[in-house]
C-alpha positions in Angstrom: 74.0 85.7 72.1 72.2 88.3 74.2 68.9 89.6 72.8 68.9 92.5 75.2 70.0 95.8 73.7 72.1 98.3 75.6 69.2 100.8 75.4 67.0 98.4 77.4 69.2 98.8 80.5 69.5 101.8 82.8 72.9 103.4 83.1 73.3 101.7 86.5 71.1 99.0 88.0 70.2 99.7 91.6 68.3 97.9 94.3 65.3 100.1 93.4 65.6 98.9 89.8 65.3 95.3 91.0 62.2 96.1 93.1 60.7 97.9 90.2 61.3 94.9 87.9 59.1 92.8 90.1 56.3 95.4 90.1 56.6 95.6 86.3 56.6 91.8 85.8 60.1 91.8 84.4 62.3 88.8 85.3 65.6 89.4 87.1 68.8 87.6 85.9 71.6 87.0 88.4 74.9 85.1 88.2 77.9 84.7 90.5 81.3 86.1 89.7 84.5 86.2 91.7 87.1 88.0 89.6 87.5 91.0 87.3 87.6 89.2 84.0 84.5 87.0 84.5 82.6 90.0 86.0 83.4 92.2 83.0 82.2 89.6 80.6 78.9 88.9 82.2 78.2 92.5 83.0 78.8 93.4 79.3 76.5 90.5 78.3 73.7 92.3 80.1 73.2 90.5 83.5 71.1 92.4 86.0 72.7 91.3 89.2 76.1 89.9 90.0 76.5 87.9 93.3 79.9 87.6 94.8 79.0 84.4 96.5 80.8 82.6 99.3 80.6 79.7 96.8 84.0 81.1 95.9 85.0 78.7 98.7 84.0 75.8 96.4 84.8 76.9 92.9 87.8 79.2 93.5 89.5 77.7 96.6 88.4 74.0 96.3 86.8 73.6 99.7 84.0 71.2 100.2 81.7 73.8 101.9 81.3 77.5 102.1 82.2 77.6 105.8 86.0 78.2 105.5 85.6 81.5 103.6 86.7 84.6 105.5 85.5 88.2 105.4 88.9 89.4 104.1 88.8 86.8 101.3 85.3 87.8 100.4 86.3 91.5 100.3 89.2 90.6 98.0 86.9 88.7 95.5 84.2 91.4 95.7 86.7 94.2 95.0 87.9 92.4 91.9 84.4 92.0 90.7 83.4 95.6 91.3 86.3 96.8 89.2 85.0 94.9 86.2 81.4 96.1 86.4 79.8 99.2 84.8 76.0 98.5 84.9 75.0 95.4 87.0 74.1 95.6 90.7 76.8 93.9 92.7 75.8 92.0 95.9 78.3 90.1 98.1 77.8 87.4 100.6 78.8 88.0 104.2 80.6 84.7 105.1 80.0 82.4 107.9 80.6 83.9 111.4 81.0 87.4 110.1 77.4 88.3 111.1 76.1 85.6 113.5 77.7 86.6 116.7 76.3 90.1 117.4 74.5 92.7 115.4 77.3 95.2 116.0 79.9 92.8 114.5 77.5 92.2 111.5 77.2 95.9 110.9 81.0 96.2 111.0 81.3 93.3 108.5 78.8 94.8 106.1 80.4 98.2 106.4 83.8 96.8 105.5 82.3 95.1 102.5 80.7 98.3 101.3 83.7 100.6 102.0 86.6 98.3 101.1 85.1 96.3 98.2 82.6 98.9 96.9 79.7 96.5 96.5 76.1 97.8 96.4 74.7 95.5 99.1 75.2 92.4 101.1 73.5 89.0 101.4 72.8 87.1 104.7 71.5 83.6 105.2 68.6 82.9 107.6 65.3 84.0 108.9 64.1 84.8 112.5 67.6 84.6 114.2 69.0 87.4 111.9 66.0 89.7 111.7 67.4 92.2 114.2 70.8 92.1 112.6 69.3 92.8 109.2 67.3 95.7 110.6 70.5 97.2 112.0 72.4 96.9 108.8 69.5 98.4 106.7 69.1 101.3 109.2 72.8 102.1 108.5 72.0 102.5 104.8 73.3 99.2 103.6 71.0 97.2 101.3 70.4 93.6 102.3 69.4 90.6 100.3 68.0 87.7 102.3 68.4 84.0 101.8 66.0 81.3 102.8 65.6 77.5 102.1 68.8 75.6 101.7 71.4 77.8 103.6 74.9 76.4 102.7 76.6 78.0 105.7 74.4 75.9 108.0 75.3 72.6 106.3 76.8 71.1 109.5 73.5 71.9 111.3 71.3 70.2 108.7 73.8 67.6 107.5 72.4 67.4 104.0 71.9 69.5 100.8 68.4 68.0 100.2 65.4 70.1 99.3 64.2 72.2 102.3 60.7 73.0 103.5 59.0 69.9 102.1 57.1 69.5 105.4 54.2 71.7 106.4 55.8 73.2 109.5 59.1 74.1 107.8 57.1 75.5 104.9 55.0 77.7 107.2 58.2 78.9 109.0 59.9 79.8 105.7 56.9 81.8 104.6 56.8 83.6 107.9 60.6 84.3 107.7 60.1 85.7 104.2 57.5 88.2 105.6 59.9 89.0 108.5 62.8 89.7 106.1 60.6 92.0 104.1 59.5 93.9 107.2 63.2 94.1 108.3 64.0 96.0 105.1 65.5 93.4 102.7 65.1 94.5 99.1 65.0 90.9 97.8 65.3 87.3 98.9 67.1 84.3 97.5 65.0 81.1 97.7 67.3 78.0 97.4 66.2 74.5 96.8 62.6 74.6 98.0 59.4 73.2 96.4 58.2 75.3 93.5 54.7 75.6 94.9 56.1 77.1 98.1 58.4 79.5 96.2 55.4 80.7 94.1 53.4 81.4 97.3 56.2 83.3 98.8 56.7 85.3 95.6 53.0 86.1 95.5 52.7 87.1 99.2 55.6 89.5 99.5 56.2 92.7 97.6 60.0 92.4 97.3 61.6 90.2 94.5 62.4 86.5 95.0 65.5 85.1 93.2 65.3 81.3 92.8 67.9 78.6 92.6 66.3 75.3 92.5 63.0 76.9 93.5 61.0 76.8 90.3 60.0 79.2 87.5 57.5 81.4 89.5 60.2 83.3 91.3 60.8 86.9 90.2 64.3 86.0 89.0 66.9 83.2 88.8 70.5 82.8 89.9 73.2 80.2 89.1 76.8 79.8 89.9 78.6 80.9 86.7 81.1 78.0 86.8 78.2 75.6 86.8 76.1 77.1 84.0 79.2 77.5 81.8 80.1 73.8 82.2 83.4 74.5 83.9 82.4 72.3 86.8 81.7 68.7 85.7 81.1 67.2 89.1 78.1 69.2 90.2 74.9 67.9 88.6 71.8 69.1 90.5 68.4 68.8 89.0 68.0 72.6 88.8 71.2 73.2 86.8 71.0 74.0 83.1 74.4 74.1 81.4 74.7 76.8 78.6 78.2 75.8 77.5 80.8 73.0 77.9 83.8 75.2 78.7 85.5 72.3 80.5 85.8 70.5 77.1 86.6 73.7 75.2 89.4 74.6 77.6 90.8 71.1 77.7 90.9 71.1 73.8 92.6 74.5 73.7 95.2 73.6 76.3 96.0 70.3 74.5 96.3 72.1 71.2 98.7 74.5 72.8 100.8 71.7 74.3 101.0 70.0 70.9 102.0 73.2 69.1 104.8 73.9 71.7 106.1 70.3 71.6 106.1 70.2 67.8 107.8 73.6 67.5 104.8 75.1 65.6 104.3 77.8 68.3 105.5 80.5 68.1 105.6 81.0 64.3 107.6 83.7 62.6 104.6 86.0 62.8 104.5 85.5 66.5 108.0 86.5 67.4 110.1 89.7 67.2 112.8 90.2 64.6 
C-alpha cells in the first residue's frame, strides 16, 4: 500500500520536478510500463517516472535481447502508456539504430516519439559517441535521459550482461561520460549494473539525478522492470532485483480456478447470466 498521499505530488511531474527532487534530497521512483492498464495502475499508485523501455522486446515480445525493437513498435507502446497516465513523467527509450547513424536521424526519431506517442522525453544509451546527438535533440526542445554502464542495446559488442566499469579505466571513462552527458543537456542519467561506489561518486559529482538499476542505494532514484518486481517473470533473477509480489503464482491460481469452474459448470452462475 502506498504511503504517499495525493497532496504530496504535483499536478504533473516534469523533468524540472525530477531535477528539483535531487536538489531537495528526495528519492525518485521509476518503473517500466508498456500498456495502458499497467501504466494507469502504477501512475495512480504514485510513481514519479514511467519508462517505456525497449525491454518491451523481452517481456512483451519474447525476444532474447532489446535489439529487435523498432521505432514504430516503441511509439505504439509509448502511446498506450501515455493514455493511462495523469501525473507521472513518461520517458521512452529510442530503440537500437534509431539514433546511432546520424544526429539528424536521431532528432527525427525523437521528434516522432514526442509527436506521435506524446511522451515527455526520450532515453538514449551511451556516452562520448552520442554526445553531439544528445545536444542536437536537447537543442530542439526534447528532454533527454542518458544511460551508462550496462547498455543492453550493445550486448553483441560486449557479449555479456556482467557488471560494467569494475576496472579503473572503464570507471574513469564512465565518470567522464556522465559529466559529458550533463554538459550536453541531459536532465538525468540511468546507471545500470555498475559498482555501488562508482555510482555514488557519479551521483555526488554531477548536478543532475542518477537513476540506478543494480547500481546501489546512493543513486538519486531507482528503476526496475515492472514485470520483474511484480514476480510475473520467474526466469530473471539478478542480484539487484527485489520482488514485491508473486503475480505469476497468483495469476496461475486464478486461471486454474477459472478452468475448474468452467469445466464443472459452476461458472457462470444464475447471477452471472441474463434472464
